[in-house]
Legacy VTK file of the C-alpha trace (Angstrom):
# vtk DataFile Version 3.0
C-alpha trace
ASCII
DATASET POLYDATA
POINTS 361 float
-33.835 -30.004 9.408
-33.656 -29.035 5.746
-36.784 -29.607 3.683
-38.109 -28.681 0.284
-40.946 -26.218 0.686
-44.498 -26.752 -0.533
-44.591 -30.484 0.059
-46.768 -32.260 2.669
-47.866 -29.059 4.474
-49.290 -27.675 1.249
-51.079 -30.944 0.473
-52.553 -30.906 3.972
-53.664 -27.303 3.524
-55.305 -28.190 0.218
-57.218 -31.028 1.817
-58.352 -28.791 4.678
-59.397 -26.102 2.237
-61.592 -28.596 0.410
-63.276 -29.337 3.744
-63.857 -25.638 4.274
-61.429 -25.448 7.213
-58.883 -23.189 5.497
-58.976 -20.590 2.702
-58.275 -22.218 -0.661
-54.964 -20.367 -1.107
-52.486 -20.522 1.780
-49.977 -17.770 2.425
-47.148 -20.080 1.313
-48.944 -20.791 -1.962
-49.556 -17.105 -2.558
-45.886 -16.390 -1.895
-44.776 -19.061 -4.355
-47.168 -17.819 -7.028
-45.847 -14.275 -6.591
-42.297 -15.561 -6.991
-43.192 -17.464 -10.139
-44.715 -14.338 -11.651
-41.767 -12.101 -10.825
-38.801 -14.355 -11.648
-37.753 -17.900 -12.425
-36.685 -20.114 -9.507
-34.097 -22.889 -9.778
-34.388 -24.265 -6.226
-36.231 -23.387 -3.017
-35.317 -24.968 0.326
-35.980 -24.111 3.954
-33.669 -24.812 6.910
-35.938 -25.058 9.946
-34.906 -24.162 13.462
-36.567 -26.109 16.279
-36.428 -22.916 18.363
-37.567 -20.577 15.588
-38.123 -16.979 16.589
-37.171 -15.362 13.278
-36.804 -16.198 9.601
-34.008 -15.074 7.280
-34.912 -15.111 3.579
-31.933 -15.506 1.223
-32.018 -15.034 -2.553
-28.840 -16.382 -4.126
-27.218 -17.502 -7.363
-25.038 -19.981 -5.477
-25.760 -23.704 -5.722
-27.254 -24.854 -2.441
-24.743 -27.700 -2.185
-21.960 -25.125 -2.130
-23.643 -22.795 0.373
-25.321 -25.189 2.785
-22.415 -25.434 5.243
-22.353 -21.656 5.657
-26.081 -21.604 6.388
-25.743 -24.357 8.972
-22.762 -22.676 10.634
-24.691 -19.403 10.813
-27.615 -21.247 12.412
-25.300 -22.838 14.988
-24.363 -19.309 16.031
-27.991 -18.126 15.750
-30.074 -21.165 16.799
-33.437 -19.356 16.806
-33.227 -18.405 13.110
-34.789 -20.456 10.315
-33.357 -19.827 6.858
-35.399 -19.810 3.645
-33.127 -20.211 0.602
-34.155 -19.447 -2.986
-31.682 -20.139 -5.797
-31.920 -18.230 -9.092
-29.693 -17.062 -11.940
-27.908 -13.704 -11.681
-30.278 -12.075 -14.177
-33.356 -13.434 -12.366
-31.978 -12.221 -9.024
-31.684 -8.734 -10.443
-35.250 -8.900 -11.761
-36.593 -10.162 -8.444
-34.976 -7.440 -6.333
-35.813 -4.708 -8.846
-39.473 -5.757 -9.084
-39.903 -5.695 -5.275
-42.891 -8.020 -5.566
-41.372 -10.522 -3.126
-39.372 -9.560 -0.046
-35.957 -11.089 0.591
-33.540 -10.142 3.362
-30.222 -10.761 1.565
-29.427 -11.046 -2.158
-26.179 -12.831 -3.101
-24.664 -12.748 -6.590
-21.338 -12.665 -8.445
-22.765 -10.310 -11.113
-21.047 -7.336 -9.498
-22.369 -4.831 -12.027
-26.006 -5.831 -11.468
-25.538 -5.688 -7.693
-24.124 -2.179 -8.050
-27.022 -1.110 -10.243
-29.534 -2.292 -7.667
-27.751 -0.210 -5.037
-27.402 2.786 -7.338
-31.125 2.653 -8.112
-31.991 2.872 -4.422
-32.935 -0.794 -4.092
-30.391 -1.706 -1.398
-30.240 -0.695 2.251
-27.238 0.883 3.934
-25.528 -1.407 6.428
-22.731 -0.281 8.698
-21.201 -2.232 11.545
-17.761 -2.685 13.032
-17.354 -5.823 10.907
-18.532 -4.303 7.628
-16.436 -1.157 8.069
-13.354 -3.329 8.656
-13.740 -5.013 5.246
-11.230 -3.838 2.584
-12.432 -0.708 0.807
-11.933 -2.370 -2.589
-14.320 -5.172 -1.643
-17.470 -3.077 -1.187
-19.566 -0.424 -2.884
-20.376 2.364 -0.441
-22.005 0.567 2.508
-24.536 -1.302 0.417
-22.804 -4.069 -1.568
-20.276 -6.310 0.181
-17.910 -8.740 -1.540
-17.097 -11.781 0.564
-15.176 -14.071 -1.828
-12.434 -13.425 -4.419
-12.778 -15.981 -7.214
-10.527 -16.328 -10.286
-12.190 -16.792 -13.664
-10.517 -19.540 -15.680
-10.657 -21.679 -18.788
-11.204 -25.411 -18.410
-9.923 -27.951 -20.924
-10.821 -31.609 -21.337
-7.890 -34.009 -21.173
-9.215 -35.978 -24.128
-9.855 -32.899 -26.268
-6.358 -31.501 -25.721
-4.505 -34.801 -26.015
-1.286 -34.178 -27.934
-1.730 -30.402 -27.894
0.199 -27.849 -25.822
-1.856 -26.089 -23.173
-2.170 -22.393 -24.029
-0.734 -19.921 -21.532
-2.330 -16.761 -22.926
-5.330 -15.756 -25.009
-3.071 -15.239 -28.002
-1.850 -18.823 -27.698
-5.450 -20.017 -27.294
-6.446 -18.139 -30.445
-3.580 -19.703 -32.418
-4.380 -23.194 -31.110
-8.055 -23.067 -32.093
-7.286 -21.458 -35.445
-4.730 -24.160 -36.266
-7.001 -27.071 -35.230
-10.528 -26.208 -36.411
-11.536 -29.854 -36.801
-10.589 -30.544 -33.189
-12.530 -27.600 -31.753
-15.550 -27.260 -34.040
-18.675 -27.462 -31.880
-16.511 -28.143 -28.828
-16.088 -24.650 -27.331
-18.445 -23.514 -24.572
-19.086 -19.898 -23.570
-21.751 -17.945 -21.696
-24.657 -16.517 -23.648
-24.039 -12.928 -22.580
-27.473 -11.862 -23.837
-29.201 -13.694 -21.012
-26.491 -14.424 -18.424
-25.570 -11.481 -16.201
-22.206 -12.902 -15.184
-21.396 -13.671 -18.820
-22.053 -10.070 -19.831
-19.930 -8.762 -16.952
-16.993 -10.987 -17.917
-17.348 -10.227 -21.616
-17.191 -6.468 -21.079
-14.261 -6.847 -18.693
-12.397 -9.013 -21.219
-12.958 -6.394 -23.908
-11.840 -3.567 -21.615
-8.703 -5.461 -20.628
-7.437 -6.569 -24.038
-8.073 -6.176 -27.759
-7.475 -9.927 -28.041
-11.033 -10.486 -26.817
-12.615 -9.613 -30.163
-10.118 -11.729 -32.094
-10.850 -14.592 -29.696
-14.590 -14.143 -30.260
-14.109 -14.183 -34.040
-12.066 -17.405 -33.918
-14.664 -19.023 -31.641
-17.395 -17.816 -33.984
-15.876 -19.829 -36.827
-16.047 -22.970 -34.663
-19.803 -23.135 -33.940
-19.486 -22.233 -30.233
-22.006 -23.682 -27.773
-23.843 -21.129 -25.613
-24.528 -21.811 -21.934
-26.413 -20.386 -18.992
-23.985 -21.375 -16.291
-20.612 -22.798 -15.321
-22.092 -26.056 -14.057
-23.523 -27.048 -17.434
-20.273 -26.263 -19.225
-18.405 -28.389 -16.691
-20.885 -31.234 -17.154
-20.097 -31.235 -20.862
-16.353 -31.079 -20.248
-16.791 -34.252 -18.204
-18.745 -36.068 -20.892
-16.488 -34.943 -23.732
-19.168 -32.774 -25.346
-16.815 -29.821 -24.868
-13.054 -29.548 -25.200
-12.903 -25.985 -23.843
-15.064 -23.988 -21.421
-14.171 -20.296 -21.323
-14.672 -17.862 -18.406
-15.681 -20.389 -15.746
-15.653 -19.776 -12.001
-12.577 -21.563 -10.688
-14.361 -22.544 -7.462
-16.990 -24.500 -9.400
-14.359 -25.987 -11.712
-12.230 -27.266 -8.822
-15.197 -28.811 -7.073
-16.486 -30.513 -10.211
-13.104 -31.775 -11.440
-12.314 -33.170 -7.994
-15.436 -35.316 -8.403
-15.357 -36.258 -12.075
-11.804 -35.612 -13.290
-11.142 -35.477 -17.005
-10.253 -31.800 -17.170
-7.669 -29.195 -16.314
-7.954 -25.609 -15.097
-6.084 -22.863 -16.946
-5.347 -19.505 -15.367
-4.349 -17.578 -18.469
-1.174 -15.636 -17.801
-1.934 -12.483 -19.791
-4.629 -11.784 -17.202
-7.026 -13.696 -14.979
-10.092 -11.882 -13.731
-11.003 -12.120 -10.062
-14.718 -11.647 -9.386
-16.322 -11.111 -6.001
-19.424 -12.886 -4.818
-21.322 -10.115 -3.062
-24.267 -9.583 -0.740
-26.728 -6.720 -0.374
-29.804 -6.072 1.748
-32.778 -5.254 -0.514
-34.728 -2.089 0.184
-37.868 -4.099 0.999
-36.175 -6.597 3.343
-38.527 -7.571 6.161
-35.735 -8.311 8.661
-32.904 -5.854 7.916
-31.199 -6.297 11.286
-31.147 -10.061 10.847
-29.906 -9.536 7.288
-27.100 -7.362 8.633
-26.081 -10.120 11.031
-25.775 -12.552 8.106
-23.724 -10.092 6.045
-21.474 -9.574 9.060
-21.134 -13.343 9.449
-19.932 -13.662 5.840
-17.380 -10.872 6.398
-16.262 -11.952 9.869
-13.088 -13.871 10.644
-15.253 -16.876 11.576
-17.267 -16.701 8.364
-14.217 -16.210 6.181
-12.517 -19.151 7.878
-15.583 -21.318 7.269
-15.675 -20.207 3.610
-12.025 -21.269 3.267
-12.431 -24.628 5.017
-15.943 -25.776 4.100
-16.546 -24.434 0.586
-14.678 -24.237 -2.701
-14.896 -20.426 -2.588
-11.675 -18.482 -1.963
-12.224 -15.959 0.862
-11.377 -12.297 0.410
-8.071 -12.850 2.174
-6.950 -15.200 -0.625
-6.392 -12.174 -2.853
-3.542 -9.806 -2.020
-4.417 -6.412 -3.487
-0.747 -5.388 -3.384
0.571 -8.413 -5.245
1.578 -8.514 -8.888
1.044 -11.337 -11.324
-1.807 -12.092 -13.694
-4.677 -11.799 -11.205
-6.808 -8.764 -12.042
-9.705 -8.041 -9.690
-12.910 -6.634 -11.104
-13.508 -3.653 -8.845
-16.720 -1.958 -7.873
-16.926 1.397 -9.643
-18.779 3.593 -12.095
-17.292 1.725 -15.065
-19.415 -1.283 -14.195
-22.519 0.882 -14.192
-21.588 2.491 -17.514
-21.491 -0.937 -19.162
-25.143 -1.424 -18.160
-26.316 1.646 -20.044
-28.940 0.308 -22.458
-27.346 1.806 -25.565
-23.862 0.598 -24.619
-25.202 -2.846 -23.760
-27.087 -3.136 -27.051
-23.992 -2.095 -29.008
-21.746 -4.541 -27.171
-24.126 -7.458 -27.646
-24.568 -6.610 -31.346
-20.770 -6.613 -31.800
-20.526 -9.887 -29.864
-23.214 -11.518 -32.009
-21.418 -10.344 -35.138
-18.060 -11.686 -33.993
-19.607 -15.049 -33.124
-21.650 -15.164 -36.346
-24.938 -15.333 -34.478
-26.720 -12.676 -36.563
LINES 1 362
361 0 1 2 3 4 5 6 7 8 9 10 11 12 13 14 15 16 17 18 19 20 21 22 23 24 25 26 27 28 29 30 31 32 33 34 35 36 37 38 39 40 41 42 43 44 45 46 47 48 49 50 51 52 53 54 55 56 57 58 59 60 61 62 63 64 65 66 67 68 69 70 71 72 73 74 75 76 77 78 79 80 81 82 83 84 85 86 87 88 89 90 91 92 93 94 95 96 97 98 99 100 101 102 103 104 105 106 107 108 109 110 111 112 113 114 115 116 117 118 119 120 121 122 123 124 125 126 127 128 129 130 131 132 133 134 135 136 137 138 139 140 141 142 143 144 145 146 147 148 149 150 151 152 153 154 155 156 157 158 159 160 161 162 163 164 165 166 167 168 169 170 171 172 173 174 175 176 177 178 179 180 181 182 183 184 185 186 187 188 189 190 191 192 193 194 195 196 197 198 199 200 201 202 203 204 205 206 207 208 209 210 211 212 213 214 215 216 217 218 219 220 221 222 223 224 225 226 227 228 229 230 231 232 233 234 235 236 237 238 239 240 241 242 243 244 245 246 247 248 249 250 251 252 253 254 255 256 257 258 259 260 261 262 263 264 265 266 267 268 269 270 271 272 273 274 275 276 277 278 279 280 281 282 283 284 285 286 287 288 289 290 291 292 293 294 295 296 297 298 299 300 301 302 303 304 305 306 307 308 309 310 311 312 313 314 315 316 317 318 319 320 321 322 323 324 325 326 327 328 329 330 331 332 333 334 335 336 337 338 339 340 341 342 343 344 345 346 347 348 349 350 351 352 353 354 355 356 357 358 359 360
């Protein structure tokens, strides 16, 4: 059974506490208060096992609707494990693991640079198994951060907004299109706010490292009153309603799922380059059940887990990317470059340049 936490049990505990039968603050309440102090929660759900002998606590940036089938499949293979699932943003996940005020067993994010920093700062546990060692070397950082999906980053256009216009194939063509049709695109371009969104900052720095066109693109967008967003889902909502004509740097997995439901848009893999980002998992240093955490990481990396990812979610498994292939797909790789971009001085300089290009100063 899946239930939202802190519902009837908490109300019962409160009533009992008023009768003097329980302490005023239950352990669950104390845990939730600690979470609220350390980081901001978007959703919190528990998957109970009728034969519970252990609890696995997951902290994740992934929408529950997209991850639920993996949790249930894992529980079918491990029927005595209950799973507690907390959903947060990538920046809040980093804060939560770094603060170490609340213990989680696995942290899952597609902000690869922030995951690496947690590991580099000694906040992730080493995990080695036959399954983890068999994963491609390019998909992990040491034995602490493990990529388990390979997801293209795309642009999404609204059919109505681009009616009568050619679809751009490259960033240069996108720049020319927006520059030539300012009335069409003014206030209708959506991008991440890289100042607050970890994934947005990662993709912005990778864009800039890959091509000088990034800064020209930012300047053209800046002249069009761009709309700043926290997440792909909100940009896609506004593509569906017509509030946006273009959403830039969106996870293709989310875009496919949303457009299959609502229509009205089209996915563009830009042919000059298309980033591929990995959703990754690590075991925090203060995990209470590291062995159980390792079993979940191994499940995500296993043939069974990868098959379930391919068949039951919109996420492309690691095997969907061929490291030896050519073409426009460009994987973002774990490495010291990602850490360098998180240096405070470099980050402040990049964000200042970004704000200037977008006319946000």
